[in-house]
DRENKOL-988698 format. One record per residue (C-alpha): x, y, z; residue number from 0. Coordinates in steps of 0.5 Angstrom, whole numbers, plus 2048, in hexadecimal, padded with zeros to 3 digits. Layout:
! DRENKOL-988698
<c1 = X c2 = Y c3 = Z nr = NUM>
...
//
This chain:
! DRENKOL-988698
<c1 = 7B6 c2 = 74E c3 = 7D7 nr = 0>
<c1 = 7B4 c2 = 74E c3 = 7DE nr = 1>
<c1 = 7B0 c2 = 752 c3 = 7E3 nr = 2>
<c1 = 7B3 c2 = 758 c3 = 7E5 nr = 3>
<c1 = 7B2 c2 = 75B c3 = 7EC nr = 4>
<c1 = 7AF c2 = 762 c3 = 7ED nr = 5>
<c1 = 7B0 c2 = 766 c3 = 7F3 nr = 6>
<c1 = 7AA c2 = 76A c3 = 7F7 nr = 7>
<c1 = 7AE c2 = 770 c3 = 7F5 nr = 8>
<c1 = 7AE c2 = 76E c3 = 7ED nr = 9>
<c1 = 7A7 c2 = 76C c3 = 7EE nr = 10>
<c1 = 7A5 c2 = 773 c3 = 7F0 nr = 11>
<c1 = 7A9 c2 = 776 c3 = 7EA nr = 12>
<c1 = 7A5 c2 = 771 c3 = 7E5 nr = 13>
<c1 = 79E c2 = 772 c3 = 7E8 nr = 14>
<c1 = 79F c2 = 77A c3 = 7E8 nr = 15>
<c1 = 7A1 c2 = 779 c3 = 7E1 nr = 16>
<c1 = 79B c2 = 775 c3 = 7DF nr = 17>
<c1 = 796 c2 = 779 c3 = 7E2 nr = 18>
<c1 = 799 c2 = 780 c3 = 7DF nr = 19>
<c1 = 793 c2 = 783 c3 = 7DC nr = 20>
<c1 = 797 c2 = 787 c3 = 7D7 nr = 21>
<c1 = 79B c2 = 781 c3 = 7D5 nr = 22>
<c1 = 7A2 c2 = 784 c3 = 7D6 nr = 23>
<c1 = 7A5 c2 = 780 c3 = 7DC nr = 24>
<c1 = 7A4 c2 = 77A c3 = 7D8 nr = 25>
<c1 = 7A9 c2 = 77C c3 = 7D2 nr = 26>
<c1 = 7AE c2 = 77F c3 = 7D7 nr = 27>
<c1 = 7AD c2 = 778 c3 = 7DB nr = 28>
<c1 = 7AF c2 = 774 c3 = 7D5 nr = 29>
<c1 = 7B4 c2 = 778 c3 = 7D2 nr = 30>
<c1 = 7B8 c2 = 778 c3 = 7D9 nr = 31>
<c1 = 7B7 c2 = 771 c3 = 7DA nr = 32>
<c1 = 7BA c2 = 770 c3 = 7D3 nr = 33>
<c1 = 7C0 c2 = 775 c3 = 7D4 nr = 34>
<c1 = 7C1 c2 = 771 c3 = 7DA nr = 35>
<c1 = 7C2 c2 = 76B c3 = 7D6 nr = 36>
<c1 = 7BC c2 = 767 c3 = 7D8 nr = 37>
<c1 = 7B9 c2 = 763 c3 = 7D2 nr = 38>
<c1 = 7B2 c2 = 764 c3 = 7CF nr = 39>
<c1 = 7B0 c2 = 75E c3 = 7D2 nr = 40>
<c1 = 7B2 c2 = 75F c3 = 7D9 nr = 41>
<c1 = 7AE c2 = 766 c3 = 7D8 nr = 42>
<c1 = 7A8 c2 = 763 c3 = 7D6 nr = 43>
<c1 = 7A8 c2 = 75E c3 = 7DC nr = 44>
<c1 = 7A9 c2 = 764 c3 = 7E1 nr = 45>
<c1 = 7A3 c2 = 767 c3 = 7DE nr = 46>
<c1 = 79F c2 = 761 c3 = 7DE nr = 47>
<c1 = 7A0 c2 = 760 c3 = 7E5 nr = 48>
<c1 = 79E c2 = 767 c3 = 7E6 nr = 49>
<c1 = 797 c2 = 766 c3 = 7E2 nr = 50>
<c1 = 796 c2 = 760 c3 = 7E6 nr = 51>
<c1 = 796 c2 = 764 c3 = 7EC nr = 52>
<c1 = 791 c2 = 769 c3 = 7E9 nr = 53>
<c1 = 78D c2 = 764 c3 = 7E7 nr = 54>
<c1 = 78D c2 = 760 c3 = 7EF nr = 55>
<c1 = 78C c2 = 767 c3 = 7F2 nr = 56>
<c1 = 786 c2 = 768 c3 = 7ED nr = 57>
<c1 = 783 c2 = 761 c3 = 7EF nr = 58>
<c1 = 784 c2 = 762 c3 = 7F7 nr = 59>
<c1 = 77D c2 = 763 c3 = 7F9 nr = 60>
<c1 = 77F c2 = 764 c3 = 800 nr = 61>
<c1 = 784 c2 = 769 c3 = 7FF nr = 62>
<c1 = 784 c2 = 76C c3 = 7F7 nr = 63>
<c1 = 78A c2 = 770 c3 = 7F6 nr = 64>
<c1 = 789 c2 = 771 c3 = 7EF nr = 65>
<c1 = 783 c2 = 772 c3 = 7EA nr = 66>
<c1 = 780 c2 = 772 c3 = 7E3 nr = 67>
<c1 = 783 c2 = 778 c3 = 7E1 nr = 68>
<c1 = 78A c2 = 775 c3 = 7E4 nr = 69>
<c1 = 789 c2 = 76F c3 = 7DF nr = 70>
<c1 = 788 c2 = 773 c3 = 7D9 nr = 71>
<c1 = 78E c2 = 778 c3 = 7DA nr = 72>
<c1 = 793 c2 = 772 c3 = 7DC nr = 73>
<c1 = 790 c2 = 76E c3 = 7D6 nr = 74>
<c1 = 792 c2 = 774 c3 = 7D1 nr = 75>
<c1 = 799 c2 = 775 c3 = 7D4 nr = 76>
<c1 = 79A c2 = 76D c3 = 7D3 nr = 77>
<c1 = 799 c2 = 76E c3 = 7CC nr = 78>
<c1 = 79D c2 = 774 c3 = 7CB nr = 79>
<c1 = 7A3 c2 = 770 c3 = 7CF nr = 80>
<c1 = 7A2 c2 = 76B c3 = 7C9 nr = 81>
<c1 = 7A3 c2 = 770 c3 = 7C4 nr = 82>
<c1 = 7A9 c2 = 773 c3 = 7C7 nr = 83>
<c1 = 7AC c2 = 76B c3 = 7C8 nr = 84>
<c1 = 7AA c2 = 768 c3 = 7C2 nr = 85>
<c1 = 7B0 c2 = 76B c3 = 7BE nr = 86>
<c1 = 7B5 c2 = 767 c3 = 7C3 nr = 87>
<c1 = 7B0 c2 = 761 c3 = 7C3 nr = 88>
<c1 = 7B1 c2 = 761 c3 = 7BB nr = 89>
<c1 = 7B9 c2 = 762 c3 = 7BC nr = 90>
<c1 = 7B8 c2 = 75B c3 = 7C0 nr = 91>
<c1 = 7B4 c2 = 758 c3 = 7BA nr = 92>
<c1 = 7B9 c2 = 75A c3 = 7B5 nr = 93>
<c1 = 7BE c2 = 756 c3 = 7B9 nr = 94>
<c1 = 7B9 c2 = 750 c3 = 7B9 nr = 95>
<c1 = 7BA c2 = 74B c3 = 7B3 nr = 96>
<c1 = 7B7 c2 = 745 c3 = 7B6 nr = 97>
<c1 = 7B0 c2 = 744 c3 = 7B4 nr = 98>
<c1 = 7AD c2 = 741 c3 = 7BA nr = 99>
<c1 = 7A5 c2 = 740 c3 = 7B8 nr = 100>
<c1 = 79F c2 = 743 c3 = 7B7 nr = 101>
<c1 = 79A c2 = 746 c3 = 7BD nr = 102>
<c1 = 793 c2 = 748 c3 = 7BD nr = 103>
<c1 = 791 c2 = 74C c3 = 7C2 nr = 104>
<c1 = 78B c2 = 750 c3 = 7C5 nr = 105>
<c1 = 787 c2 = 752 c3 = 7CB nr = 106>
<c1 = 781 c2 = 74E c3 = 7CC nr = 107>
<c1 = 77A c2 = 74F c3 = 7CC nr = 108>
<c1 = 777 c2 = 755 c3 = 7D1 nr = 109>
<c1 = 77E c2 = 758 c3 = 7D2 nr = 110>
<c1 = 780 c2 = 75E c3 = 7CE nr = 111>
<c1 = 787 c2 = 75F c3 = 7D1 nr = 112>
<c1 = 78D c2 = 75E c3 = 7CC nr = 113>
<c1 = 793 c2 = 761 c3 = 7CF nr = 114>
<c1 = 796 c2 = 75B c3 = 7D2 nr = 115>
<c1 = 794 c2 = 757 c3 = 7CC nr = 116>
<c1 = 797 c2 = 75C c3 = 7C8 nr = 117>
<c1 = 79E c2 = 75C c3 = 7CC nr = 118>
<c1 = 79E c2 = 755 c3 = 7CB nr = 119>
<c1 = 79D c2 = 755 c3 = 7C4 nr = 120>
<c1 = 7A3 c2 = 75A c3 = 7C3 nr = 121>
<c1 = 7A8 c2 = 756 c3 = 7C7 nr = 122>
<c1 = 7A6 c2 = 750 c3 = 7C4 nr = 123>
<c1 = 7A7 c2 = 753 c3 = 7BD nr = 124>
<c1 = 7AD c2 = 756 c3 = 7BF nr = 125>
<c1 = 7B0 c2 = 750 c3 = 7C0 nr = 126>
<c1 = 7AF c2 = 74C c3 = 7BA nr = 127>
<c1 = 7A7 c2 = 74A c3 = 7BB nr = 128>
<c1 = 7A2 c2 = 74C c3 = 7B5 nr = 129>
<c1 = 79C c2 = 74F c3 = 7B9 nr = 130>
<c1 = 795 c2 = 74F c3 = 7B7 nr = 131>
<c1 = 791 c2 = 753 c3 = 7BB nr = 132>
<c1 = 789 c2 = 752 c3 = 7BB nr = 133>
<c1 = 788 c2 = 758 c3 = 7C0 nr = 134>
<c1 = 784 c2 = 759 c3 = 7C6 nr = 135>
<c1 = 77D c2 = 755 c3 = 7C7 nr = 136>
<c1 = 77E c2 = 74F c3 = 7C3 nr = 137>
<c1 = 779 c2 = 74A c3 = 7C3 nr = 138>
<c1 = 77B c2 = 742 c3 = 7C3 nr = 139>
<c1 = 778 c2 = 741 c3 = 7BC nr = 140>
<c1 = 77D c2 = 746 c3 = 7BA nr = 141>
<c1 = 783 c2 = 743 c3 = 7BD nr = 142>
<c1 = 780 c2 = 73D c3 = 7BA nr = 143>
<c1 = 780 c2 = 73F c3 = 7B3 nr = 144>
<c1 = 787 c2 = 743 c3 = 7B4 nr = 145>
<c1 = 78A c2 = 73C c3 = 7B6 nr = 146>
<c1 = 787 c2 = 738 c3 = 7B1 nr = 147>
<c1 = 789 c2 = 73E c3 = 7AB nr = 148>
<c1 = 790 c2 = 741 c3 = 7AD nr = 149>
<c1 = 792 c2 = 73A c3 = 7B1 nr = 150>
<c1 = 797 c2 = 73E c3 = 7B6 nr = 151>
<c1 = 79B c2 = 73A c3 = 7BB nr = 152>
<c1 = 799 c2 = 73D c3 = 7C1 nr = 153>
<c1 = 792 c2 = 741 c3 = 7C3 nr = 154>
<c1 = 793 c2 = 746 c3 = 7C9 nr = 155>
<c1 = 78D c2 = 748 c3 = 7CC nr = 156>
<c1 = 78D c2 = 74E c3 = 7D1 nr = 157>
<c1 = 788 c2 = 751 c3 = 7D6 nr = 158>
<c1 = 788 c2 = 757 c3 = 7DC nr = 159>
<c1 = 781 c2 = 756 c3 = 7DE nr = 160>
<c1 = 780 c2 = 750 c3 = 7E3 nr = 161>
<c1 = 779 c2 = 750 c3 = 7E0 nr = 162>
<c1 = 77C c2 = 74E c3 = 7D9 nr = 163>
<c1 = 781 c2 = 749 c3 = 7DB nr = 164>
<c1 = 77D c2 = 743 c3 = 7DB nr = 165>
<c1 = 77B c2 = 744 c3 = 7D4 nr = 166>
<c1 = 783 c2 = 742 c3 = 7D2 nr = 167>
<c1 = 780 c2 = 73B c3 = 7D4 nr = 168>
<c1 = 77B c2 = 73B c3 = 7CF nr = 169>
<c1 = 77F c2 = 73D c3 = 7CA nr = 170>
<c1 = 783 c2 = 737 c3 = 7CB nr = 171>
<c1 = 77D c2 = 732 c3 = 7CC nr = 172>
<c1 = 77B c2 = 735 c3 = 7C5 nr = 173>
<c1 = 782 c2 = 733 c3 = 7C2 nr = 174>
<c1 = 781 c2 = 72C c3 = 7C5 nr = 175>
<c1 = 77A c2 = 72C c3 = 7C2 nr = 176>
<c1 = 77D c2 = 72E c3 = 7BB nr = 177>
<c1 = 783 c2 = 728 c3 = 7BB nr = 178>
<c1 = 788 c2 = 72F c3 = 7BB nr = 179>
<c1 = 78B c2 = 72E c3 = 7C2 nr = 180>
<c1 = 790 c2 = 729 c3 = 7C1 nr = 181>
<c1 = 793 c2 = 72E c3 = 7BB nr = 182>
<c1 = 794 c2 = 734 c3 = 7C0 nr = 183>
<c1 = 797 c2 = 736 c3 = 7C6 nr = 184>
<c1 = 793 c2 = 73A c3 = 7CB nr = 185>
<c1 = 796 c2 = 73F c3 = 7CF nr = 186>
<c1 = 792 c2 = 744 c3 = 7D4 nr = 187>
<c1 = 794 c2 = 74A c3 = 7D7 nr = 188>
<c1 = 791 c2 = 751 c3 = 7DB nr = 189>
<c1 = 790 c2 = 754 c3 = 7E1 nr = 190>
<c1 = 78A c2 = 750 c3 = 7E3 nr = 191>
<c1 = 78D c2 = 749 c3 = 7E1 nr = 192>
<c1 = 791 c2 = 744 c3 = 7E5 nr = 193>
<c1 = 796 c2 = 73E c3 = 7E4 nr = 194>
<c1 = 791 c2 = 73A c3 = 7E8 nr = 195>
<c1 = 78B c2 = 73C c3 = 7E3 nr = 196>
<c1 = 78F c2 = 73B c3 = 7DD nr = 197>
<c1 = 790 c2 = 734 c3 = 7DF nr = 198>
<c1 = 789 c2 = 733 c3 = 7E1 nr = 199>
<c1 = 786 c2 = 735 c3 = 7DA nr = 200>
<c1 = 78C c2 = 731 c3 = 7D7 nr = 201>
<c1 = 790 c2 = 736 c3 = 7D4 nr = 202>
<c1 = 797 c2 = 734 c3 = 7D2 nr = 203>
<c1 = 79B c2 = 73A c3 = 7D5 nr = 204>
<c1 = 799 c2 = 741 c3 = 7DA nr = 205>
<c1 = 79D c2 = 747 c3 = 7D9 nr = 206>
<c1 = 79E c2 = 74C c3 = 7DF nr = 207>
<c1 = 7A0 c2 = 752 c3 = 7DA nr = 208>
<c1 = 7A2 c2 = 753 c3 = 7D3 nr = 209>
<c1 = 7A9 c2 = 751 c3 = 7D5 nr = 210>
<c1 = 7A7 c2 = 74A c3 = 7D8 nr = 211>
<c1 = 7A3 c2 = 749 c3 = 7D2 nr = 212>
<c1 = 7A8 c2 = 749 c3 = 7CD nr = 213>
<c1 = 7AC c2 = 745 c3 = 7D1 nr = 214>
<c1 = 7A6 c2 = 740 c3 = 7D2 nr = 215>
<c1 = 7A5 c2 = 740 c3 = 7CA nr = 216>
<c1 = 7AC c2 = 73F c3 = 7C8 nr = 217>
<c1 = 7AB c2 = 738 c3 = 7CD nr = 218>
<c1 = 7A5 c2 = 736 c3 = 7CA nr = 219>
<c1 = 7A8 c2 = 737 c3 = 7C3 nr = 220>
<c1 = 7AE c2 = 733 c3 = 7C5 nr = 221>
<c1 = 7A9 c2 = 72E c3 = 7C8 nr = 222>
<c1 = 7A6 c2 = 72D c3 = 7C1 nr = 223>
<c1 = 7AC c2 = 72C c3 = 7BD nr = 224>
//
């Protein structure tokens, strides 16, 4: 599992597929890549980088290249891609015999974006992890209560908006206050999150994307053994 390079010409095709209002190009893109022997994981990586490009273009105040309608269309197409690729991911899941651990995931309070979290959950589940998805806009009390009730090995938090990223630190502090922090490993990710921020709030790991998150979760579980 490593980050694959993406050429500008391929990025253009990714963007065209994600921004197709009719939703036809995303199916063609996924089927073509699968036919060429590209793994479902690698396809998700390419599409995720396309989403990242659209997000950056939307947030650029000086030269806005994308707008809210583009975010909506690309999000819908990413969900279509997940459904198309799910059978391939499930094939990999059937090959996986080792149960690696239990991961509790959620997008933090104030943020309703779920695509990155959903992809991460699929990738982790396809590689032997049990996933408990709390959804979006999850407050610290819910994280704390579910850690106490369900006893996960890892807590994964996601945030797309820079305004909601600081809430990750509040969740970690709440776990510490309730005496639960030493029971779980914490991994954080999302476009607005950085490795430096993860270290600053005391997270155990930072995931650059879903594939990197898988690698980090495997490493975290090995550290618990």
